KEKEDO-625102 format. One line per 10 residues: their letters; for each residue x, y, z of C-alpha. Coordinates in nm, 2 decimals, m for minus. Layout:
BEGIN
a	X/Y/Z | ...
END
This chain:
BEGIN
mtelekalsg	m1.15/1.99/m0.75 | m1.17/1.70/m1.05 | m1.25/1.33/m0.89 | m0.87/1.30/m1.01 | m0.75/1.57/m0.76 | m0.99/1.42/m0.50 | m0.87/1.05/m0.57 | m0.48/1.18/m0.55 | m0.53/1.37/m0.24 | m0.69/1.11/m0.06
eqfsrrdpev	m0.99/1.23/m0.08 | m1.36/1.01/m0.17 | m1.39/1.06/m0.56 | m1.62/0.89/m0.83 | m1.43/0.58/m0.98 | m1.66/0.65/m1.26 | m1.53/1.00/m1.36 | m1.39/0.92/m1.71 | m1.02/1.08/m1.62 | m1.02/0.89/m1.31
iafqnkvkdl	m1.07/0.56/m1.57 | m0.79/0.68/m1.78 | m0.56/0.77/m1.48 | m0.58/0.43/m1.33 | m0.56/0.26/m1.67 | m0.23/0.42/m1.71 | m0.15/0.32/m1.37 | m0.22/m0.05/m1.48 | 0.00/m0.01/m1.79 | 0.32/0.08/m1.62
cfefnntvps	0.28/m0.19/m1.37 | 0.23/m0.43/m1.64 | 0.52/m0.31/m1.81 | 0.73/m0.26/m1.46 | 0.64/m0.64/m1.38 | 0.73/m0.75/m1.80 | 1.03/m0.57/m1.80 | 1.35/m0.76/m1.68 | 1.50/m0.66/m1.36 | 1.81/m0.53/m1.42
sprrreilse	1.67/m0.29/m1.65 | 1.71/0.09/m1.58 | 1.31/0.11/m1.73 | 1.21/m0.02/m1.41 | 1.32/0.22/m1.16 | 1.18/0.51/m1.47 | 0.87/0.33/m1.41 | 0.90/0.31/m1.07 | 0.94/0.72/m1.03 | 0.70/0.81/m1.25
mvegyneylf	0.43/0.56/m1.06 | 0.50/0.62/m0.72 | 0.55/0.92/m0.42 | 0.94/0.93/m0.28 | 1.07/0.74/m0.52 | 1.44/0.71/m0.43 | 1.77/0.52/m0.52 | 1.69/0.29/m0.21 | 1.38/0.17/m0.28 | 1.32/m0.14/m0.45
vesgfqcimg	1.02/m0.31/m0.55 | 1.01/m0.69/m0.72 | 0.79/m0.83/m1.00 | 0.43/m0.88/m0.92 | 0.35/m0.54/m0.80 | m0.01/m0.42/m0.89 | m0.14/m0.07/m0.76 | m0.45/0.14/m0.86 | m0.41/0.47/m0.84 | 0.01/0.51/m0.79
knihfkgmaf	0.09/0.82/m0.72 | m0.17/0.78/m0.36 | 0.18/0.51/m0.24 | 0.41/0.80/m0.05 | 0.79/0.62/0.03 | 0.95/0.78/0.35 | 1.34/0.63/0.23 | 1.43/0.35/0.18 | 1.18/0.03/0.17 | 1.15/m0.30/0.00
vnlnctflds	0.86/m0.43/m0.12 | 0.87/m0.82/m0.21 | 0.73/m0.99/m0.48 | 0.38/m1.04/m0.57 | 0.26/m0.76/m0.28 | m0.07/m0.55/m0.40 | m0.17/m0.20/m0.31 | m0.50/m0.11/m0.35 | m0.44/0.27/m0.30 | m0.75/0.46/m0.36
niitighcal	m0.66/0.66/m0.04 | m0.29/0.73/0.09 | m0.09/0.48/0.19 | 0.25/0.61/0.36 | 0.57/0.39/0.39 | 0.81/0.46/0.64 | 1.17/0.49/0.60 | 1.34/0.14/0.61 | 1.01/m0.07/0.58 | 1.04/m0.41/0.49
igpgcslict	0.71/m0.56/0.30 | 0.74/m0.93/0.30 | 0.60/m1.14/m0.05 | 0.22/m1.17/m0.15 | 0.15/m0.81/0.13 | m0.17/m0.62/0.03 | m0.25/m0.32/0.16 | m0.56/m0.22/0.10 | m0.73/0.08/0.13 | m1.06/0.04/m0.01
nhsidpverl	m1.38/m0.07/0.16 | m1.67/m0.11/0.00 | m1.99/m0.02/0.14 | m2.18/m0.28/0.37 | m2.52/m0.19/0.26 | m2.60/m0.37/m0.05 | m2.76/m0.04/m0.22 | m2.52/0.19/m0.18 | m2.26/m0.07/m0.32 | m2.47/m0.08/m0.64
kgifndrpis	m2.44/0.27/m0.68 | m2.07/0.23/m0.64 | m2.06/0.41/m0.27 | m1.64/0.32/m0.13 | m1.53/0.40/0.25 | m1.16/0.46/0.15 | m0.93/0.52/0.45 | m0.54/0.60/0.39 | m0.30/0.34/0.58 | 0.01/0.40/0.74
igenawlgan	0.33/0.18/0.81 | 0.62/0.33/1.03 | 0.98/0.36/0.98 | 1.15/0.04/1.02 | 0.82/m0.17/1.03 | 0.84/m0.55/0.87 | 0.54/m0.67/0.76 | 0.58/m1.07/0.70 | 0.50/m1.31/0.37 | 0.09/m1.24/0.29
vtvlpgvtig	0.02/m1.02/0.53 | m0.29/m0.83/0.45 | m0.34/m0.46/0.63 | m0.72/m0.30/0.60 | m0.85/0.03/0.51 | m0.76/0.30/0.82 | m0.47/0.06/0.97 | m0.15/0.24/1.10 | 0.13/0.00/1.17 | 0.38/0.14/1.46
dravigagsv	0.76/0.24/1.39 | 0.94/m0.09/1.44 | 0.64/m0.29/1.45 | 0.65/m0.68/1.33 | 0.37/m0.85/1.19 | 0.35/m1.22/1.14 | 0.29/m1.40/0.80 | m0.02/m1.44/0.71 | m0.16/m1.19/0.96 | m0.51/m0.98/0.87
vthdipadci	m0.41/m0.59/1.02 | m0.74/m0.51/1.12 | m0.64/m0.25/1.42 | m0.40/m0.03/1.46 | m0.10/m0.17/1.59 | 0.14/0.03/1.82 | 0.53/0.07/1.74 | 0.80/m0.21/1.87 | 0.57/m0.48/1.87 | 0.53/m0.82/1.75
avgnpcrivr	0.16/m0.90/1.63 | 0.02/m1.21/1.45 | m0.29/m1.37/1.32 | m0.62/m1.35/1.21 | m0.73/m1.09/1.35 | m0.39/m0.97/1.39 | m0.32/m0.92/1.78 | m0.04/m0.84/1.96 | 0.16/m1.10/2.13 | 0.48/m0.89/2.25
kiaaeq	0.66/m0.55/2.30 | 1.04/m0.54/2.19 | 1.26/m0.39/2.39 | 1.38/m0.05/2.23 | 1.74/m0.04/2.18 | 1.89/0.26/2.35
END
């Protein structure tokens, strides 16, 4: 398996591999083109369909969007990604049907080694992120590596999500904590 194949399957990979670097440069170029294309242009939809997995006509991504792999972002249906969002998708990011991602949100799979010697060697501990169906992340939420946010969960603006948040909860703060359950509709 090549380093790029590892990267696109969510496995650990060498970021110094020439094929990985070329792929990431292409994604950076696509992000730049997307963000500098007139919002009403059909080209924006073409770029998204080339860049992410699960592209569909009900996927809405606003300007200021940045990612590093693109194809590691898996949309499961309709979703709205508001202005100036950053997805460091060095592992798989799954975004459930009807998820709402507020402006300025960061989904960060990348995690450098805590050991400074390992950091200099480029050792990472990337982990996947999963956002549930009909979940809502308020403005400027940061989701850290390995976090799962459950279906219908609401994450308050400015929160830093360091641990899993179950379904049907409102959670806020830094670190993000559950403040109450949401009654599921019957």
